[in-house]
N, C-alpha and C positions, 0 to 999 in steps of 0.2 A: 883629948885628942890634940895633937900638935897643930900649929898653924899650917904647916906644909901639908899634913894629911887632910886637914879640913878643906884647904883650897884645892888639893888634888882631886878630891872626891867630887868637886863641882865642875871640873873640866869636862866639857862635852855634854853637860847636863841640859843645856839649852842652846838653841841656835835659831837663826831667823833670817829675815830679808827685809829690805826696804820696800814699802808699797807707796801708792799715791797718798801723799800727805800723812804718812804714818809708818808704822813698823809692825811686822808680823813676827811673833816669837813662838817657838815650838819646843815643848819639853817632851819627856818620854810618854806622857799620857794626855797632855793638853796642848791646845793651840789657841793663841789669842791674836787678834788683829786690833790694834789701837790706832785711831785716826783722829786728827783734829779737823772738825768740820768747818763749814763756812761761817758758823756763828762763833767760832773760837773755842768750842767745847771739845773735850776729849771723849770720844765714844768708843766702845769696845764690843767686839763679838768674840765669844769663846765657844769652844766645842771640844769634846773628847776625840782623841785620835789614836788609832791602833794600827801599827804597821803589820803588813802581812808576814813580816819576819817573825812576829810573835806567834802567829798561827801555824806557820810551816817552818820547822826547824832548819831544813836545808837552805832556806832563804836567809838564814842568819850566819851561814858559813862565810869565812873570809873570802874576799873577792866577789862572791855571789851577792853578799849583803850590800856591796857598793853599787852593783847594777840595779838591785831592787830599790835602794835609797834614791838613786839618780832618777828613776822613773817616777817614784812617788813624789819627789821634790818638784819635778817638772809639772806634774798634775796640780800639786798644791800651790806652786808659784803662780800658775795661770789663774786658778780660782781665787786666790787671795788678792791678786791685782785687780780683778774684776769687782770683788766685794769691796775693796778699799775705795774704788771710784764711786761706788754707790753710797758708802758710808760718808764720804767727804762731800757728797752732793755734786759730783762732777759728771754724772751720767744723766741723760734725759734733760740737759739744760736747753738744748736747741729744740725748737718746735719741730714736730714731725713734718717732713716734706710731703708734697703731693705724690712724689714717686714712692716714698716709703708707704704711704697709705694704699697706693695702687698695688704694690707688692704684697702687702698684708691681705688685701681684699681678694686678689686673684691667686696668690700662691700660699696663703695661710700664714699663721704666726711662726711656723717652724722655719720660714725662709731665713730668719736671722741666724738660727742655728746652722743652717746649711751654708750660709755666707761665711759664718765663723769658721766652719770646717775647711771651706775652700781657701779662706785667708790663711789658715794654719798650714795647709798643704803648700801653698805658694811661698809662705815664709820658710818652710823647711827646704823647698827647692832653691830659693834664693841663697840660703845659708850653704847648701851643698855646692852651688855654683861659685860662690865667693870664696869659700874656705877649702874646697876640695878640687874643683876643676881648674880654677884660675891659677893657683899655685903650681899644680901639675903642668899646666899648659906653659907657664913661664919658665919652669925648670926644663921642660922639653925643648923649648926654643933655644935656650942656652946650650943644651946637650947636642942638639941637631945642627945648629948654625954657628956656634962659637967654638966650643971645645967639649970633648967627652967628659962628663962628670964622674962616671964610674960609680964607686961606692959613695961618693959625695952627693949623688942625686937626691936622696932622701933628706939630707941636711939642707941643701939649697931649697928644695921644695918646702921644707919646714920653716926655713927663715922667711920665705915669701909669705907663708901662712901667718907667722907671728907678726910680720910687718902689717899685713892687711888687718889683723885683729886689733893691733894697737891703733892703727889709723882709724878704724871704725869706732872704737871707744872714744878716741880723742874728738872725732867729729860729732858724735851724738852727745858728748858731754857739753857741747856749746849750746844745746837747746835748753831754754829756761826751765821747762818741766823736768828734764833729766838732771839738771843741776840740783834742783830741790830734792829729787829722788836720791842723788848721790850724797846729799847732806844728811838725809835720814839714814842712809847706809852708814855714814860715819857715826851717827847717834846709836845705831844698832850695835856696832862693834864696841863702842866705848861703854855702853851699858852692860854688855856681856863681860867685858874685861873687869868691870867694877864688881859684878856678881861673883866671877870666878876667883877674884882676890879676897873675897869675904868681907868687902867693905860695905858700909851702909849705902843703900841705893838712894842717893839724893843728887841733886843737880851739880853741886860743887864737886863731889867725889867722881861722878861720871865725866864731868868736863875735863878733869885732870888726866884721864886715861888716853892711851894711844888709839888711833883710829885704824891701825893696820893689824888685822887678825890673821893668824896662820891658817885658820879653818874657813876662810872666806871663799865664796864661790869663784871669785876672780882668780885666786891662787889655784883653785881646783882646775879651772879651765887651762891655766898656764901649764900646770903639771900634765894635763891631758895632751897639750900640744907637744911637750917635750917627749912624752912616752910614745906619741904617734910617730915622731921622727925616728925613734929607736925601732919601733915595730916596722916602719916603712923600709928600713935598711935591709930587712930580710925578705922583702917582696921585690922581685925583678922589676927594673924600670923600663924594660923593652917589651912589655906585654900590653902596651896601650892602655885604654880605659879600663881594662880588666883589673889593672892595678888599683884603681879607685874603688871598684867593687870589693876587692879583697881587703882594702883598708877599712871599708865600711863593715866588713864581716868581723874584723878584729876590734872594732870600736868598743863593743861591750866589755871584752876582757881588759882593754885599756882603761875603761871607766872604773872597773872593779879594782884594778891595781892603783889607779890614781886616788881612789877613795881611801884605800888602806894607808897610802903615804900621808894624805892630809890628816887622817885620823891619828896616825902615829905622831906626826909633826905637831899636832895641836896639844899633845900631852907630854911631849919630850922636847927639851931644849938642849941641844948639843951642837958641836961644830958642824956635823953633817947635815942636820935638819936646818940649821941657820943658813948654810950655803945653798942648799937645794930649795929652800923656801924664799930666798931673797928675791928672785925675779918676780914671783907672784906678789910679794909684798910691795915691790916697786910699782907694779901695775895698779895697786890700790891707791896710788897717788892720783890716778885718773878717776877711779870708780868710787872713791870715798872723799868727801869734803867735810870741813869743820862745820858741825851743826850749831845752831843757836840754842839758847836755853829752852825755848818752847818746844823744839824738836826733841831735846833730851828728856823733857817731861813726858812726852808721848812714849819714848822708848822705855822709860822706867815703868810706866803704867803697863806696857806690853809685857815686860819681863815678869812683873809681879802677878799679872793676870794669868800668865802661862804657868807660873809656879805658885798658884794660890795656896796650895797645901803648906808651902814654906812661909808664906806671908798671910796667915789667917786674919791678921788684924787689918789687912789692906781691904778697903771697900772699893770694888770696881765702880768706876764713874757711871757707866750705863751699859749693862750687859744685855745683848740680844741673843736669845737662845732659839734653836731650831724649833719651828712650830709655834712660837710665841709671837703674837701681834699686839701692838699698842697703838693707840691713836696718836696722831702727830702732836697734839697739845700735851697729852700726858707724858709722852716720850721727851718732849722739850723741857718740861718742868723737872722730870726726873734727872735729865742730863745736867741741868744747872745745879740742882741740889747736891747730887752725888759727885759732880766734878769739883765742887767746893770742898767736899770731904777729902777727895784725892789730893787736892792742892795742899791742904793742911798736913796731910800725911807725908808729902814729899819735902816739906820745908825743913 
């Protein structure tokens, strides 16, 4: 097999995301979350994953598969962020307050789940306010009080939306925890590039790779913003807030089309894909930062754990499987012993 064919078959084989103090990687059949805990050890959790696209053929059709993938990744992203905090030892650090104990006593343990759902709903409401209502309201102010925008209404609305999105990312990137998250994001991209090029997965090779990847979620969101501007141009601007409801209705088709573009751009490099991907890659200058070697080590472990069938010689530092429990003493001992084996493997 030629080198090009070898590397081409690896494109799109694995993808992931940065999590708290680590990286999640997902292949076609396995998912791995690798995290460096407070003791400095790399711990891993792996599990089998099966997309509903494999069970129901219509869910694998173009455009529809993008909608399904978007929903699945939202669920997976939320769960892996929560798991990574637990693995890194970042949850349960603070003592339970008297108010927490009162809530649990009078409302039961399920109150935390209820609070989580309420928080999620409020988060969605805030996102709709910030990225749907505010851009529409600003564009309407210009249209009603300065000059008629006509066909350019959707363009102006979209530009406000993009400005708000960039400002939001720039502000949150100033937070220390988000800075570290973005550095792990860089480690994730670099390790995927290294794997896709068919290079040996070691710190030196991964460090040399680019941190801007065409299949990144940041690029995907930017593509969605661009497609929403185009879709919005077909919706009348004089129908008030009904316009926002209609834009929400076409959100899923837009997601499906955006997925198809990102999928294509990730496997084909030509003048068209380079030009259309450029804004999303520029945005990654905010959402990805250069990782240090310890972060790269975590990303390498995550890739190899998610592709364990391709790296049978690789020994997972410490694998926690569903339904398996270990004492803290035994787990700590196994972490140290197997982490040493992983370090030797990565040198």
